[in-house]
Each structure stands twice: as C-alpha cells, then as structure tokens.
N, C-alpha and C positions, 0 to 999 in steps of 0.2 A: 032399749035402744042401746045397742053396742057402741061403746067410747071409741073413737077415732084418734082421739090426744090424750095421752094421759102425762102425767107429770115427770119432768128427766126424774127428780129424784124417787119416785117412787117406784120408776122401771129400773134403774139401779139396784134400789134397796131387795126388791123382791126377785131380780135377777141373781144378785149377790148371794141371798137366802137357797134358792134354789140349788146354785151352783156349791152351797156348805152339805146340802142335804142329801144330795144327789153324787156327790165325789169330785165336781168340777172345780177347777183352779181356776180365777184369773189370770188369764194372758199378761195382765199388768204386773202380775205379780213375779210371774217367772221372766219378765223383762226386767223389772226392778233388780232382779238377783244376779243378772247377767251386764247389766248395762256396760256397754263400753267394752267387754270382753270377745266380742265375736264380728265377725264382718261374713257380708254374702260372697261367696267364692266367685271369682269370676269366670271360669269355665260355665257355668250353670246359667247365665245371663241369656245368652243365646237361646237357650232351651225354653227358658220362662219366656222370652217373647216369641217363639213360637205359639206356645198356647194364647196367649193373648190372641195373636193374629188369627186362630181357627176360633175363636169364639164370635158367636154372628147372635147378637143382641140377647144376651144372657146374662142379667146384671146380678144373679145369685151365683153363677160361676164367676164372674168378675170378681165378688166380693171374698168367696173362699181363697181365689188366687191369692189377694191382696193378703190375707191373713195369714196363708203358707207362706208368702213370701215374708214376712214378719216373723214366722216360726224359724224360719229360715235363718235369718239375720242374727238370732239369739240361740242358733246352733240348738233349737229344742224341739227335741224328737224321742220317741219313745225308745225301750231298750227290751229285750226278750223278757227279761224279768218284772218291767215297769210300765205297763201301758200309758197313757196320758190320756186325761179328761178335762179339757179346756173350754173354758166359756170366755166371750169377749164382745165389745160393744164398741159401737165409733161414738159415743160420749164421753167428755174429756172433764177431767175435775173441775168446777168452779166457774163452768166456761157456759153458756147459753147452749142448750143441745141443738143437733141437728132437725131439720124439720122432719126427717124419717130418720129415726132410730133404728139401728140394727141390732140384734141380739143374736149370736151365734152360739151353738153349742155342738162340742167335735169330741169325737174319741178316737184317737191314736193308737195302733200296736197291737188289737187284737182282731181276729178275723172271726171271735165266739158271736153267736147271736145275742148274748149281754150286751153286748157295744150298743149296737142299733135299740135295743131294749129301753137301756139309760138313757139315751139320747130320747128315745119318744116319750119316757115318761115324765124327764126333765121338761120337756116343751109344752106336753101334756097338764105338768102342774101348773107352769107359768101362765099359759094359755088360760086356765081356767083363772087364777088368781089376778091377771090382767082384765080379762073381760067378763067375771062373774058368772060364766057358764061354763057346761061342760062340753068341750069342742068334739066335734067327730073325728076321730083318728081313722084314714084310710092307707092302704098299704097295699102295694103291688112289687112285683120285680120283672125288671128289664132283662135280667139274667147278664153272663160275662159277653166277651166280644162274641164269641161262636155263636151265642144265641142269639144277639142282636143283629148279627149278620143275617143268620135265618131268618128272623123277622122280615127286617127290611126287605131280604128277596119276596116274602109271602107276601107282603104290603104295595110291591112293585107288583105283582101280578094282581092282586085285590084290586088297585085303581084302573089298570089297563082292562081289565074283566067289565068295568064299570063306567069306561071313559064316554059312555053315550049318556047316561043318567047323572051324572055327578057335575055338579057345578064349575066351569070354567077355571075359578080362580083355585078349586082345591086340585085340579090337574094341574094347574101352574106350580102351585106346590109340591107336588108329588113329582115335578120333574127337578127341581130343586134338591128336596127332600122329604121322604117319603113320611118321616115322623112327625115333620112339621105338618104334610097334608093329612095326616091320621089326626093330628091335635084339631086343624081345622074341621075336619068331618065331623067330629066329636062333638066339637063345640056349637056345630050349626046342625047338629040332627040329622045330617043324610048319609050316615053310615053304621046303623046300629048292628050289623052283621060285621063288622070289621072284624079282624084276628087279633087274637088276645096276648100281650107275649108269653104270658104262663102256658099258652099251647105250646110252645117251643124252646123252653128251658133246657139245658143242658143239664146231664146228671148231677152236676157240681152246684149248678146255680138252685135246680129244684131243692137239692137238700139242704143249702143256706136258709132258701125261701120258707123251708119246711120247717126247720130251727128256730127261726124269726117267729113264725106263728107259734109254735110250742110254747116258746118262753113268752108270748105275748100272754096266753092263757094261763100259763101256770102262776104268771104273777097278777092274773087278773086284770090286766088291761085291756079296757075295751078297744075295740077294732072293728072297722069294714073292709071287707076284699074290694078293692078297686082296681078290675080287671083290665082297664083301659086307661088308667094312670100311666102318664108317661115321664120319663125323663131324658130329655133329647140333647144331642150335642156330645161332643166329644170328652166330655170334663166327668159325665156320672157314668155309675154302671149298677149293676144288679138291683139291689133293694132302694126302692123308692117310697115316701111316704108324706102324706099332707094332713093338715091341721084346717077343719073348719068350722068357725062361729060366727053366728049370726049370717049363715047363711051364705059367707064366703070364705076365700081361704086367708087365712092369718099366719099363717106358718108351712114350710115346705122343707123337707131333707131328703138326704139319696148318700149310698156309698160312692167314694171317688177315687178307691186306692190307687188306681192306676196313675192319677195325677199327681199324689206325692214324689214319684219317680223323676221329676222335671224338677223339685226342690230337694230332694235327698238322693240322689242317684246311686251311691254306694250303699243303701239301705234303706231302701223302698218299704213302706209300710201300709198295712189296712188302715181305712180312714172310712167314717161315716160323719156327716156332718148337719145341722139344722138351722133354720133361720127364721126368725119371727122380725117383722118391721110393722112400726106403728107410729103413727106422727106424735110429737111431743112437744112440750113447753116448758120453760124456767130452765134452772140451771141444777147440776150437783151442788150441793152445798160441802157437802164433805165424805168424799168416796169411802172411806175407812172407816165411818160410824157404825156399820154395824158391828164390826168386830169389836172397837172399842165398847160398843153397848154390851157385851159380854167378856167385860175384863181382860181382853185382849186374846183369850185362846178359847177354844169350845171348851166346854165344861166335860164332854164325853166323846171319845173317840169310839167308834163303833168299829170291830174288825169281825171279818168273817171267812170261813172255809168252806168251799162244798157247795153244789149246786144248790141242793135245799136250803141251806143259809142263803145263800146268794139273793135266789128268789123270794125269801121271808125281807131280807135287808131292802131289796126295790119296794115291798109293799109297804114297808115301816117306815119307810122316809117321810112318806105324806102325814102319817099317823104324828111322827116328831116333829114336823115340821107346823103342823097345825095347832100343838100344844106349846110351840115357842120351847121346845128342850133346846139346850145349847149342845148340839151334837155335831159331828160332822162324820165321814164314812169315805171309802174309797169301793165302792163297790166294784168297779172293773177290776180291780187288781187281783189276781187268784193267789199270789204268794202272801201268805200268812205272816211271813217272816218281814216281807216289802213293807205290809202293812203295818204292823209293829214299829217297822224304824219310822216312818212315816207319821206315826200315833206318837213316838220318843219326839221327834223334832216340832210338834205341836205343843208339849207339853200339856199334853190333858192331864188333868187330877185324877180321871177313872177312864178304864177301860170297858167296854161290854162286848163280850166276845162269844162268837155263836159259831159250833161248828156241822158237822150233819147229825151226830147225836143231840146236840141240843135242839136244832131245827126240828127232828123227829118227834121229841119230848114237848116240844111249844115252850122254851127255857133261854135262857141264856146267862151267861156268867158275868156277875160286875166286880171288877177289881180294882181296889183301891192301888193307886201307882205307888202311893208313899210305902203304906204298911204290907201289899202285895196281900193283904187279907180279900178272900173272895168270898162273894155270895150268889148262889142259884136263883133265880127269880125268874118265876114264869112269865111267858107273854102276857096273859091275860092280867091286866093290870099293870101293866110294864109301866108305861106312862106316867101312873102316879105314883109309883115308888121313886122313878128317877127324879121326880119333882121336888122329893123330899131331901135328895143329894144336892142341895144349892149353897 
C-alpha cells in the first residue's frame, strides 16, 4: 500500500536532492540572499487581489499565487540570460510539519519545452523516491487564450445538444462554467464523446505541445496522452500534466505564464510549475544538513551546451542521484557562460563539461578547476570514474 504519511525530514532531504540534481534552487536560499532588501510594490497589490477574487475553489492556484507573491517580495525574477528554476515547501526548519506538506517545483523565464520537461522529470523522480513506485505521467494541452475560448464554445454547443440526456447537475455546472461541467461529465462517465481540447489548438499551442512530446521522448521520459485532462480557471494555460501513483493523483502541474504579469507587470515571463502534496509527521531537524554532508559544496558542477547535451543531462540526472555523486547542474540555462559563472560561485573542485560534440560521441570533459587539467571520460562507466574523484 502506498504511504499516505511521510516523515518531514525525509520529505525535505529528498526534495533537496532532487533540486540539486535537476537544477532547482530552494526559494529559502534566494530569500536569505535578499532578506530585507526588497518590498512589494504598492501599485501591484490591487492586481494581485483581483487574481485572488477570480479564483473559485482552486487551492493549487492559491498556493502558486502565494509562491509568486514571495518571489515578488524579494524581487526574484528571471533575466533573458538566466532562467530561474526554484523549488519551495511550506515546511519550516525545526518546527512540526504541516498536516499537508506542499512541495513545489517551478521554471521561470523560458518558453522552451525543456522547462516543462525538467519540471516533469523532477516531480517524477520525487514521486518515485517518496512512493517507491513508478508513477504514471499524463500530459495534455488546453492551449492559449484563443484555443480555450474556441474550446469553451465547442463545449457549450456539446452540452446544449445533449441537454435531454445529461444529468441536471452537469447542466447546472455548464451554465456556470463549461470546463467545470466537462470535468463533472468525465468523472461521472456520462460524456465519452466529449470534445478534446487538442482538437482546437492554435498553431502556436500545437507547436508548443509537439515540442514537449518530442522532448519527453528524446529524454526517454515515460508519459501517456490524456486527451481529457483539463486545467480550469483563469490562472492556467497551455500544457498541463498529472502524476498517478497507487491509483490516485499525487501531483499536478501546468503552465501559468499569464499569471506572472500580475506580479511582475514590467517584465512578465513564461512559467511552469508543479505541486505535490502529502501528509507528514515530525519536524525538520536541520534543513541544511544535506549540503553539509557533502562538505558545504557539490564536488562536481555539470555544465552543458546544445540540445543533445541538454537531453543527455536530463537523463543522467537520475543516474547521478542514484549513485549519490556530489553533483549539481543548471539544466534549464542555455548560456554556457552563465552556467560557468554559477559553477564558479559554488566553488566545485571539478567541472563536468559536455557540448554537442561530446554528446554525439558519448563522452564528457572533466576539468580540475585548480590545475585546469582536462580529461575526456566516456559516458559508459562515467559514474564509476567520478566516484574515484572524492
């Protein structure tokens, strides 16, 4: 039977490890760096309140909005050169955990499919570690505003044509919100022929969805198409996905780029996020212990450039984690210069470097930062070789 309650320290430790290997920074780390230096702009508050008022029974959206508000308060936003990959939890150090612990993983500042893929892979790895089984990943696209409006009209026609055979409760839902009615109809098995949102995608939304599916396949990420998976409400848009373990949904995610303009109106950005909730018990004894266990810094910083290297880095992340190699990387950042800058800040003794040439040849370059000596290592047996550099 799948666990319904997990010790808080285990939740934190495993989330921390996932963040390190897949390139997500704890929001608490970013907050500590900017503590006391930023305030929420007054002219944005009314816009944020409008978003809250428009939400109807959507606790996931409510949690994401609170997360964005925290990012706004510390002026934590991506730049064109540096997307941000952040993870966050409602657990507090040394305190008893909430009855429901929330674990969030977000990608800011890149519209490319790699952002969705890295978020999906991180939640997939976390779900596997927590529930000790391989979750089912189900993906769909609701499209952009143009698509959603077209799909809503199609649903309206669908419910009108079937008014004499559908349950009254479903029709009442349709009068309020056709997407809510669609969810009701699917949950109650009374609309097998319900139109699918992917049948109405705009060209731009179709291209984004196809890019994601290609990236999932190229990174060997298992998934299922879920043609009737719906992200409802004013917050969500485009791609959505869920994770099923033990026959139940354990995590859910979606793009929510339009929401960022309420918090960062001068420079809104693309955003994808996913959330896992689980019952917990106990307290986090020491939230920084995972880093101290590796002598304050990761032994290796993995930097990569080009699609081929990026795809390999996503696949290798789980291998590094399973082998407990002290390594971190910034998968979502395209710029090699920016990745090297971040690696310098971490002061890792070694760099593991992969470009397109190395990815195609099945190798990586190991550079000793102190001596600048470089060694070409084949990917076959790479884990065992890295273990010798302890």
